[in-house]
C-alpha positions as CSV (number, residue, x, y, z in Angstrom):
1,M,0.0,0.0,0.0
2,L,2.8,2.4,0.8
3,R,4.7,1.8,-2.5
4,P,1.9,3.2,-4.7
5,L,1.7,6.3,-2.5
6,L,5.4,6.9,-2.7
7,V,5.3,6.6,-6.5
8,L,2.4,9.0,-6.7
9,A,4.2,11.5,-4.4
10,A,7.3,11.3,-6.6
11,V,5.3,11.9,-9.8
12,L,3.4,14.9,-8.3
13,A,6.3,16.4,-6.4
14,P,7.5,18.7,-9.3
15,F,4.0,20.2,-9.5
16,S,3.5,21.0,-5.9
17,A,6.6,23.3,-5.2
18,Q,4.6,26.5,-4.7
19,A,1.7,26.8,-2.2
20,G,-1.3,28.6,-3.7
21,D,-3.5,31.4,-2.3
22,A,-7.1,30.4,-2.7
23,A,-8.3,34.0,-2.4
24,L,-6.2,35.1,-5.3
25,G,-7.3,31.9,-7.2
26,K,-10.9,32.9,-6.7
27,K,-10.2,36.3,-8.4
28,R,-8.4,34.6,-11.2
29,A,-11.1,32.0,-11.6
30,T,-13.5,34.5,-13.2
31,A,-11.9,33.5,-16.5
32,C,-12.8,29.9,-15.8
33,Q,-16.4,30.4,-14.7
34,T,-18.0,30.1,-18.1
35,C,-17.0,26.4,-18.4
36,H,-16.2,25.3,-14.9
37,G,-18.3,27.7,-12.8
38,M,-17.1,29.8,-9.8
39,D,-18.4,26.9,-7.7
40,G,-16.2,24.4,-9.6
41,L,-19.3,22.6,-11.0
42,S,-19.2,22.3,-14.7
43,K,-21.6,24.4,-16.8
44,L,-20.9,22.5,-20.0
45,P,-21.2,18.8,-20.6
46,E,-17.6,18.6,-22.0
47,A,-16.0,20.5,-19.1
48,P,-15.0,18.6,-16.0
49,N,-16.0,19.6,-12.4
50,L,-13.1,21.1,-10.6
51,A,-14.6,21.3,-7.1
52,G,-13.2,18.7,-4.9
53,Q,-10.3,17.7,-7.2
54,V,-7.0,17.4,-5.2
55,E,-4.7,20.4,-5.5
56,P,-1.6,18.6,-6.9
57,Y,-3.7,17.0,-9.7
58,L,-5.0,20.5,-10.7
59,V,-1.5,21.9,-10.7
60,K,-0.3,19.0,-12.8
61,A,-3.1,19.3,-15.3
62,L,-2.9,23.0,-15.7
63,T,0.9,22.9,-16.1
64,E,0.6,20.2,-18.7
65,Y,-2.0,22.2,-20.6
66,R,0.1,25.3,-20.5
67,D,3.3,23.4,-21.6
68,G,1.5,21.6,-24.4
69,K,2.0,18.1,-22.8
70,R,-1.7,17.6,-22.5
71,E,-4.0,18.5,-25.3
72,N,-7.3,20.3,-25.4
73,A,-8.0,23.0,-27.9
74,V,-9.6,25.4,-25.4
75,M,-7.4,24.6,-22.4
76,N,-4.1,24.9,-24.3
77,V,-5.1,28.5,-25.3
78,V,-6.4,29.5,-21.8
79,A,-3.5,27.9,-19.9
80,K,-0.8,29.4,-22.1
81,E,-1.2,32.7,-20.3
82,L,-1.0,31.2,-16.7
83,S,2.1,31.8,-14.6
84,D,3.2,29.2,-12.0
85,A,1.6,31.4,-9.3
86,D,-1.7,31.6,-11.3
87,I,-1.7,27.8,-11.5
88,A,-1.0,27.4,-7.8
89,N,-3.6,29.9,-6.8
90,L,-6.3,28.4,-9.1
91,S,-5.5,24.9,-7.9
92,A,-5.7,26.1,-4.2
93,Y,-9.1,27.7,-4.9
94,Y,-10.8,24.9,-6.8
95,G,-9.1,22.2,-4.8
96,G,-10.4,23.9,-1.6
97,I,-14.0,23.8,-2.6
98,Q,-15.7,21.2,-0.4
99,I,-18.2,18.8,-2.1
100,E,-20.6,16.3,-0.6
101,V,-20.7,12.8,-2.1
102,V,-24.0,11.1,-1.9
103,P,-24.1,7.5,-3.1
104,P,-27.1,6.5,-5.2
105,G,-30.0,4.8,-3.7
């Protein structure tokens, strides 16, 4: 059980070097709200929910979109303008939104 966690930590370590500021991320998220919503709940069927995602995953995804290592026509354009601080702040904001999971039935 510990080995997979160590591998995951090693993979995500380069993307978690800078702690984000959720308040600044909320201000920057106005550019994201059309697709992902200020509440992190997708407004479009093709856009994922960001609320409740873990912060290191969001940092990794945004960095990869910005650097062209992950491809999406919209996100590559949007992320191209993000600094490392922007990415950290957006990830702190959306990763900090609490969601409630309710199993069906």
